C-alpha positions as CSV (number, residue, x, y, z in Angstrom):
1,M,75.3,24.2,23.0
2,N,75.7,26.8,20.3
3,L,78.1,24.6,18.4
4,K,75.7,21.6,18.6
5,R,72.9,23.8,17.4
6,H,75.0,25.0,14.5
7,N,76.0,21.4,13.6
8,K,72.4,20.3,13.6
9,H,71.4,23.2,11.4
10,Q,74.2,22.5,9.0
11,E,73.5,18.7,8.9
12,S,69.8,19.4,8.0
13,Y,70.9,21.2,4.9
14,K,73.2,18.4,3.9
15,V,70.4,15.9,4.4
16,F,68.4,17.7,1.7
17,Y,71.6,17.8,-0.4
18,R,72.1,14.1,-0.2
19,N,68.4,13.3,-0.7
20,W,68.2,15.4,-3.9
21,K,71.2,13.5,-5.3
22,I,69.7,10.1,-4.5
23,E,66.3,11.1,-6.0
24,S,67.9,12.3,-9.3
25,I,69.9,9.1,-9.7
26,W,67.1,6.7,-9.0
27,L,64.2,8.7,-10.5
28,T,65.8,10.3,-13.6
29,E,62.5,10.7,-15.4
30,E,61.1,12.8,-12.6
31,F,64.0,14.8,-11.1
32,L,66.8,16.8,-12.6
33,Y,69.5,17.8,-10.1
34,V,71.9,20.5,-11.2
35,I,74.9,21.7,-9.0
36,H,76.1,25.0,-10.3
37,D,79.3,26.9,-9.3
38,K,82.1,29.0,-10.7
39,M,85.8,28.2,-10.5
40,D,88.4,30.8,-9.3
41,H,89.5,32.5,-12.5
42,S,93.1,33.0,-11.2
43,K,93.6,29.2,-11.6
44,T,92.3,29.0,-15.2
45,A,94.1,32.0,-16.7
46,I,96.2,31.2,-19.8
47,P,99.1,30.8,-20.5
48,R,100.0,29.1,-17.2
49,F,103.5,27.6,-16.8
50,K,104.5,24.8,-14.5
51,V,108.0,26.3,-14.0
52,K,108.1,30.0,-13.6
53,N,111.1,32.3,-14.2
54,K,111.8,36.0,-14.7
55,M,110.7,35.8,-18.4
56,T,107.4,34.0,-17.9
57,T,106.3,36.1,-14.9
58,R,106.4,39.2,-17.2
59,L,104.0,37.7,-19.7
60,G,100.4,38.8,-19.5
61,Q,97.6,36.3,-19.0
62,L,94.2,36.0,-20.6
63,P,91.6,35.5,-17.9
64,I,89.3,32.5,-18.6
65,T,86.1,31.9,-16.5
66,L,84.9,28.4,-16.0
67,M,81.4,27.7,-14.9
68,G,81.1,24.1,-13.7
69,M,77.8,22.2,-13.6
70,I,77.2,18.6,-12.3
71,V,74.0,16.8,-13.4
72,H,73.4,13.6,-11.4
73,G,71.9,10.6,-13.1
74,H,72.5,11.4,-16.7
75,E,74.8,10.3,-19.5
76,Y,77.3,13.0,-19.0
77,E,77.4,14.1,-15.4
78,A,79.8,17.1,-15.7
79,Y,79.6,20.1,-17.9
80,A,81.8,23.2,-18.3
81,Q,81.1,26.5,-19.9
82,Y,84.1,28.7,-20.8
83,S,84.1,32.4,-21.3
84,N,86.7,35.2,-21.5
85,E,86.6,38.0,-19.0
86,L,86.6,40.6,-21.7
87,W,82.9,40.2,-21.4
88,P,81.3,40.7,-17.9
89,N,80.7,37.5,-16.0
90,D,77.6,38.8,-14.3
91,L,74.1,37.5,-13.8
92,N,73.5,37.1,-17.5
93,F,76.4,34.7,-17.6
94,T,74.9,32.7,-14.8
95,I,71.5,32.5,-16.4
96,G,72.9,31.8,-19.8
97,S,74.9,28.8,-18.5
98,L,71.8,27.2,-17.1
99,L,69.8,27.9,-20.2
100,Q,72.5,26.4,-22.4
101,L,72.7,23.4,-20.2
102,L,69.0,22.7,-20.4
103,R,69.2,22.9,-24.2
104,T,72.1,20.5,-24.3
105,L,70.3,18.0,-22.1
106,E,67.3,18.0,-24.5
107,K,69.5,17.0,-27.4
108,E,70.8,13.5,-28.3
109,P,74.2,12.7,-26.5
110,I,77.0,13.0,-28.9
111,C,78.4,9.7,-30.2
112,E,80.7,11.0,-32.8
113,L,83.1,13.2,-30.9
114,W,84.2,15.4,-33.8
115,K,80.7,16.9,-33.8
116,L,81.6,18.7,-30.6
117,F,83.5,21.2,-32.8
118,E,81.4,21.1,-35.9
119,E,79.5,24.3,-35.3
120,E,80.9,27.7,-36.1
121,F,81.9,29.9,-33.2
122,Q,80.4,33.3,-32.3
123,N,83.2,35.5,-33.7
124,E,86.8,35.5,-34.9
125,F,88.1,35.9,-31.4
126,F,86.8,32.6,-30.2
127,S,87.8,30.9,-33.4
128,L,91.4,32.0,-32.7
129,L,91.2,30.8,-29.1
130,M,90.1,27.3,-30.4
131,Q,93.1,26.8,-32.6
132,G,94.0,23.1,-32.3
133,K,90.6,22.0,-31.1
134,S,91.0,18.6,-32.6
135,W,93.4,17.7,-29.8
136,C,90.4,17.5,-27.4
137,V,88.7,14.7,-29.4
138,K,91.3,12.1,-28.2
139,A,90.7,13.1,-24.6
140,L,86.9,12.2,-24.8
141,K,85.3,8.9,-24.3
142,A,82.7,7.8,-26.9
143,L,79.4,6.4,-25.8
144,E,79.3,2.6,-26.1
145,Q,75.8,2.6,-27.5
146,F,73.5,5.1,-29.1
147,V,71.2,7.0,-26.7
148,G,68.3,9.0,-28.1
149,A,67.1,12.4,-26.9
150,K,64.7,12.5,-24.0
151,P,62.5,15.3,-22.6
152,L,63.5,17.1,-19.4
153,P,62.1,15.7,-16.1
154,R,59.2,17.6,-14.6
155,K,61.0,18.7,-11.5
156,L,64.2,20.8,-11.3
157,L,66.4,20.7,-8.2
158,F,69.0,23.5,-8.5
159,Q,71.9,23.8,-6.0
160,M,73.9,27.1,-6.1
161,D,76.6,29.0,-4.3
162,N,75.8,31.6,-1.6
163,C,76.6,34.6,-3.7
164,M,74.0,37.4,-3.6
165,K,75.3,39.2,-6.7
166,D,74.9,36.2,-9.0
167,N,72.6,33.8,-7.4
168,K,70.4,35.4,-4.7
169,N,68.5,38.2,-6.5
170,R,65.1,38.9,-8.0
171,Y,66.3,38.4,-11.6
172,L,67.4,34.8,-11.2
173,L,64.2,34.0,-9.3
174,A,62.2,35.6,-12.1
175,F,64.0,33.5,-14.7
176,L,63.4,30.3,-12.7
177,S,59.7,31.3,-12.3
178,F,59.6,31.9,-16.0
179,L,60.6,28.2,-16.6
180,T,57.5,27.1,-14.7
181,T,55.3,29.6,-16.4
182,R,56.4,28.3,-19.8
183,D,55.8,24.7,-18.6
184,V,59.4,23.7,-18.9
185,F,59.2,22.3,-15.4
186,E,56.2,21.7,-13.2
187,E,58.1,22.3,-9.9
188,L,61.4,24.0,-9.2
189,Q,63.4,24.1,-5.9
190,L,66.5,26.3,-5.3
191,G,68.9,25.2,-2.6
192,F,71.8,26.8,-0.8
193,L,74.1,25.3,1.8
194,V,75.1,27.1,5.1
195,V,77.4,30.0,4.5
196,G,81.0,28.9,4.9
197,H,80.4,25.3,4.0
198,M,81.3,24.3,0.5
199,H,79.6,22.0,-2.0
200,K,80.9,18.5,-1.6
201,D,80.7,17.4,-5.3
202,I,81.7,20.3,-7.5
203,D,84.2,21.9,-5.1
204,G,85.9,18.5,-4.8
205,C,86.2,18.4,-8.6
206,F,87.6,22.0,-8.7
207,G,90.1,21.1,-6.1
208,Y,91.3,18.1,-8.1
209,L,91.5,20.0,-11.3
210,S,93.4,22.9,-9.6
211,K,96.0,20.3,-8.6
212,K,96.3,18.9,-12.1
213,L,96.7,22.4,-13.5
214,R,99.6,23.1,-11.2
215,E,101.3,19.9,-12.4
216,Q,101.4,20.9,-16.1
217,S,101.8,23.9,-18.4
218,N,98.7,25.2,-20.2
219,Y,99.6,27.4,-23.2
220,C,96.1,27.9,-24.8
221,L,92.4,27.3,-24.1
222,V,92.5,23.9,-25.8
223,D,95.1,22.7,-23.2
224,L,92.8,23.9,-20.4
225,M,89.8,22.2,-21.9
226,K,91.7,18.9,-22.4
227,T,92.6,18.8,-18.7
228,F,88.9,18.9,-17.7
229,M,87.9,16.4,-20.4
230,V,90.4,13.8,-19.2
231,F,89.1,14.2,-15.7
232,Q,85.4,13.3,-16.3
233,E,84.8,13.7,-20.0
234,W,83.5,17.2,-19.5
235,P,81.8,18.3,-22.7
236,F,82.4,22.0,-23.4
237,I,80.0,24.8,-23.9
238,L,81.6,27.9,-25.4
């Protein structure tokens, strides 16, 4: 009986999860559905070699954090934000990734792919990390027709991970409330699945990408970015 009660409780959460996805796909002008999660940084550290030996195991790795975001019902459905762990990946990083995503969605989708790398980076460190950035352009798929910028929908549906440190705290709730205060959204709903049950969409993407990363060598950040771009044309936010 306890198992049946637990399964019904879990299924009720998944019904909301599926309904949000359907609403955002069919009613794109009314709903914006964002699934937000962070990938295990041990799988994205660079350099990462397909074949390991005594020499490569002694080399140090640069930890890279990947924040993945899926937006259902829009031109680009998958977004990635990359950061180095020399800076703390705390609540500021979580809020910053959502804010940058909303700004990106308000702009016109990029038709000329070289414009992805047209802007200057924040500092010399990131400029060095992005050496060879032109390799990524070939991995992206251009839009078949021009699509103009459009305003954000009036309702935000935000699905997050069950992490108290980053996602379940008063600062994130204050930021989301601030979005309604400034009339960015009229209504905002924050969703969490039952503890121990993973997100279907984004965790499935992370699992596939982890498999691809194990099948090849990634020497620099550009190699890592290209792997994600080939998968689902993930635009990058650095």
